[in-house]
N, C-alpha and C positions, 0 to 999 in steps of 0.2 A: 622565482624562488624554487629551490630543490627540497626534496624530502630530507636530506641531509641537514638542511638549515633548520629543521624542526626539531632536532635532537634525537631522532631515531637511530637505533644501534646499527651496526654494520650488518648483522645478521637479517634484520627485516629490510634493509636497503637492498640487500642481494635478492630478497624474495620479491620485492616490488619490481626490481629490475627484471627478473625472470618472467613476472607477470605482464611486463610490458608498461608499467606506470611510469610516465616520464616525468611529470611534476605534479604537485598536490593542487587540488582544487580550492577555491576560496574558503569553503567550509572546513576543508581539512587543514588549511593554513591557520585558520582562527581557533579551531576546537582541539587540534591534538596537543598544543603546548597546554591548554587548560586542564585537559583530562590528565596528562602527565604529571601536572601539579597537584593533582588529587582534588580540584575543586568540582563542585556541583556545577551542572551545565544545563542551560536551557537554550537549544540551538534550533534555528530554522533555515532552511535553504530549499531552493526549488528541487523538485524530485529529478533524479539522475544525476546529481552533482557530487555523489560519493559520500553521502552521509554515514553509511555502514562503516566505510574505512576510517571515518573520522573518529569513531569511537572504538573500533575494533583495534586498530593498529597500536595506539597508546596503551590499551589494556593488556595486549600481548607482550609489550615491551615491559610493562611492569611485571608480569609474570616471570620473564627472562631475568629481571634484576633481582627478584626475590629468590630465584634459584630454588624454588620449591620442589619437593619430589612427591609429596602426598597428593592424591587425587581428590581434593576437598573442592567444593564449589565456591569459586571466587567471584564469578560474574554470572548474574542472571539478567537475561535479556527477555522482556515480555514483548509480544507482538500481537496484534489483533487478528490475524489470519494465519492459516496453515501455510500458505504459499510464501508469505513473508517470513514465517519462521524458518522455512527450509532455505530461503535464500540467505538470510542472515548466518545460519549455520554453515551453509557452503562457503561463505565469505571467510567466516573464522577459520575453517579448515584450510583454504587457500592461502590466507595470510599467515597461518602459523606452521606450515609445512617444515618439517625437520626441526621444530623447537621442542618437541615432546608434549606440548599443550594439547589437551583433548577436549572436544566439544560435543555435546549430544543435544539432539533436538526431540522435543516431545509436544504433541498436539492431538486435540480430539479428532474424532472421525476415523480414527485408524486403531488397530490393535494396540492396547497398552503393553503387552507381553514383550515385544522387540525392544520397546523403549525402557522397560524395566531392566532387561537384560544388558543393555547398553550402559545403564546408570551403575550396575553392579561392578563394572570394570573401572568405575570412577571417572571424573571429569572435573575440569577447572571451569568450564563455560557451559552453561545451560540455557538454551533458547527454547522458550515456551510460550504456548497461549495460555491465558489465565485458568480456564477451566480445567485444562489437563494438569496444570501445575498443582491447582488445589487438590486434585484428586490424589496425585503423588504425596503431597504433604499430609493430607488427612490419613492416608494409609501408611504414613511413616516410612515411606520409601525412600525419601531424600532428606538430607540435613542441611538447612540453610544458615546454620549458626555461623558457618566460616565465611559467609558472604562478605565481600569488600565493595562491589559495585553493583548497583541496580540501574538497569537501562530500560526506559520506556520508549520503544521505537514506534513511530507514528502515534504519539502521545494523543493527539486530538482524535484520531479515529477510535483510539481505545475507549475514550469517553463518549463520543458519538454512538459507539455500538453498546453502550451500557455497562461497561466492565468496571466501573467505579467500585461497586460493592465487592467484586472479587478482588480488585487491587487492594483495597482497604483490608480485607481478610488476609491476604498474602503478606501484607506489611507486619502483621502481628507475629509472623515467623521469621522476621529479618532483624538483624542487629540494628540497634538505633544508631551506632557509629558506623556510617557507611558513605560511600559516594553514590550520589544519584545523578542520572543523566537523562533529560528529556530530549529527543530528537523528533523532528516532524517537518513537513512541507508547509504546513499551514498552523497558524496560531489562532485560537479563539479565546473567548472569555472563560470558558471551563478550564483551559490549559493554564491561564495565568491564575486563575482561582486556586488550582490544585498545586501550582509551584510555591504558593506561600506557605503551604502545610507540609510539602515534602522536600523541598530544596532549601538548603542553608547557603545564604549569600551567594547565589548562583552567578556565574558568568554568562550574561545575555548575549547570545551571538546570533546576529541576523545578516547575512551576506548579500541579501536583496531586499528590496521593498516588500513588507509583509504581504503573504497571500497572493504573490504574483505568479504568472504562468511561465513556463519554461520559454527562455528568450528566443529560441530558434524554431519554435513551433508555429507555423501558419495556422491561423484559426478562420475557418468558413462557416458561415450559418446559412443553411439552405431552408427556406420556408416551404412547407409542404404539408398537405392534408395527411391526417393520420393513416388512412387506408391506403395510401400511395407510397408510404415509407419503405415497405419491404421491396417493392419494385424499384424504387430509386436507389436503395442499396445495392441491389443486384446490377443495375444499370451503371452505377459508378465504378463498381468493382470490375465489370466485364468491359466498359468502354475505355477505360483508363488502364486496363491490363495490371491492376494492382495484384500482387502475388502473395502478399502477407497483410492481412487487415485485422485488427482488433475491434470489435464491435461491442459497446456497452448497451445494455437495457436495464429497466428498473426492476423488473420482476422475473422470477424464475420461469413463469408461464410464457412471457415474451421471449426469452432466450430460446427455449424449445421450439416455439413457433416459428421464429425467425431462421433458425437453422435449418429447420425442415423446409421452409419456402426457398432459402438459398440453395439447397439440394436439388429442388425441383427446377431451378433455374441453372443447373449445371455447375454451381459453384460448391466445391467441398467445403463443409463447415462442422466444426466441433462445438459443442456447448458446455459451459462450465458454470455451475451455481451450487448453492449451499446443500442441496438435496442429492447432488452427485456424491457417490462413493469416493473416498480418497484416491483409491487405485484409478478409478475413471477419470477423475480430475487431472491425475498425473499424466495418464495416457493421452488425454486430449491436449495437455499443455505440450507435451513431447512432440506429438503429431504436428502441432502448429509451429513449434520452433524449427523442427526438421523439414518443413515445407511439404509435408504429407497432405495437409489440408490449407486452404487459401485463407479462410476466415475462422477466427474464434470468437464466439458469441458468449458474452458473460455478464454476470451481475457485477455490482462493485466489490464482490469477494476478490477479483482479479485486478482491481484498480491499484493495489498496493502489494508488492512482493513479486510481480511479474516483471523480469528484467530480461529484454531482448534487445540486444545493442543494436542491431540494425533495423529494428521495426520503424517503418515510415509512416504508417497510415492508422489513424484511430478514427472511429466513426461513434459519435454519440447518437444512436438510434432513438433514444429518449434521453432528455436532460434528467440530471438527478434531482431529487428533492432537496438535497444538501448541497449547497453551492460549493462547499470546499471539495466535495468529491469530484467536481468538474476538473479542478486543478490536478488532482491525482490521476484522473482517467487520461487526460491529454498529456500527462507527463510520463506516459509509458512510451511516447515517441520522443524524438528530439533529445535523446540521453547522450551523455558524455560529449556534448558539444556538437552532436550531429544534428542536421535538420530534420524536420518532420512535419506532417500535415494533419490537422484534426478538424473533422467535419462533424458539425451538429445539425441535425434534422429537427426543426422546431414547428410543431403545428400551432395554429391560432390560439388554442387553449393552453399551451405551455409557454406563452410568451412570458408570463410573470416569473416562470423559473429562469428564462434568459435575463430578465431584469435583476434577479437575485445574483446572477453570475457577474453582470456588469457592476453591480454595486460592490460585490466583494473584491473583484480584480481591478477596479478603476477603468475598465476599458469599455468602449462603445462599439457595438457590433452593428453592421448594416446587412440585414438578411438579403440573400440573393434567392432567384428562382432559376430552376433548371428546366430548359425548353422540353415540353411533353409532360412536366410534372408540376405545373403552375397550380397554386391553390385556387380553390372555388370561392370567389368573393361572396356568393350567396350564402354558402355553408358558414363561412366566417361570421357574417352579419347575424345569422340564425343563432349561432353559438353564443355570440356576444349578447344577444338579447335575452337569452334563456338560461345561461349558465350561471350558477351561483358558485363562486370559487371555493373549493373544499380546503380545509385546514391542512397545513403541511403534516401536523401530527397523524391526522387520519389517513392521508396519502402514503405516509411512509410505513405506517402500521400495516396497510393493505399490501404494500410492496414486499414487507418482510413476512407476510402470511400470518399477521397477528390479529386478525379481525375476527368477529364472532363473539367470543367469550370475553365479556368486559374485565373479568378477573385476570385474564391473560394477556390484555391488550398491551401492557407495557413490558411483557417478558421478552427478553431477547434470547436468541439461539446460543447457547454455549458452545465454544470452539475448543 
C-alpha cells in the first residue's frame, strides 16, 4: 500500500516523499482513514511504528481542506513528558512544512515566557503537558473554544503518572463536540475505562497483539547480584564496543550514581531525570544523539519521546515497577523496522518484576550468567529467607521521591 491509497493530498505526499517516507506502516494504514473521517479513535501499536504520523498527517490534511486563515487552536495534543511533547511538535512542523500550519509546544520545567510569546502569534496545533496547559488556561492566555480534535498521546502513561485529575479539569474548557484520539503502545484497564467516558463510538485499532514488545528487538536477561550491576554494565559496553547505549534505572539517585561509576571506568555518560533542568536534559540528549557521550542513563522520563533512529542497545539496569514501562523502554531500539538489543540485569530480589513482564507480554525469559559476574547462591538463599516482598505502591512512591509525608505520598510531579 502507498500513502496515496489512504486519500492524502498531493501536497502532503510531496512532503512525505521529501522526508523519505516510502510506505505507510500498519498503524498508519489503519488509523489515517478513520481520523480523516472524523471518528474518535483508540489505537495501539508497538513503539517505533509511526503512531505520531498516524494522527498528525490526517489532521494536517483537514486543515488544508478547511483553507482556514485564522490562527485559532484546532488540535490539542497532550503528552506525559516534555521530551515527548518536543518530539510530537517537531513531527508536526516537519509534516506541515510549506502549508502555513503553525504548531507551538508548551511544557513545564522551562520558562513560560517564550511559550506565551509563541502563542501570541497564533497556532493551529498546540502540543502540551497537562500541568503547563492548565497554567495557560487558568491565566486566560489561550482560548480552546475553537478546538476540533483532542489527542492523548501515550494515554496509558498519562493515567499511570496521575494526570487524570488534570485531564478532567482540562476537559471543562474544551467543546463537547470534538474528535478525541487515544494513541499508545500499551493498553490497560484504566485506558479502557476512560475511553467509555471520553470517546464516542470509537474505532478500535490494534495492529499487533496487545502489549507486545517490538518484533525486531532481541531481549536478553542477565542474572547478577545488585552490587555487581555497575561493573557488568561497564563490561558489556567496553567488551562489545557499544558506542551508543541507553540505560534505564528506577530512581534519580541510581541515575546519578551509575553515570558517575561509568565515568570512572572510562565510559562517557550523561544523566537525565526529572530533577534536571530542561536545558541540562536537552544538552544531555543532544550529546548522546551526536555521539559525544557513549551512554545516556535515565529514569523512565526518557522512555517515551526519545527517538533515535539508529539506536541499537538498551540496558535495563533495574526493571521498572510498572511492567508496561518495560515495553516502552526497550522500544527505544528496534525502531522503524531496524534490529535492536535490549539487555535487562535482574537480581534475585527483582525476579518478581521479571514475572510481571512475562505475564504482560506473554513471553518466557531464561536468565543467563556472564562469566565473572555470576550471582552468589548463598546471598540469594539468604535474601529469599529474610526478605518480605514490598508493595509495588510503596516501591514506586520511593522511586518517585514521594516517601516521608503520608499526605504527599500520592502526589505526582507536575510536568
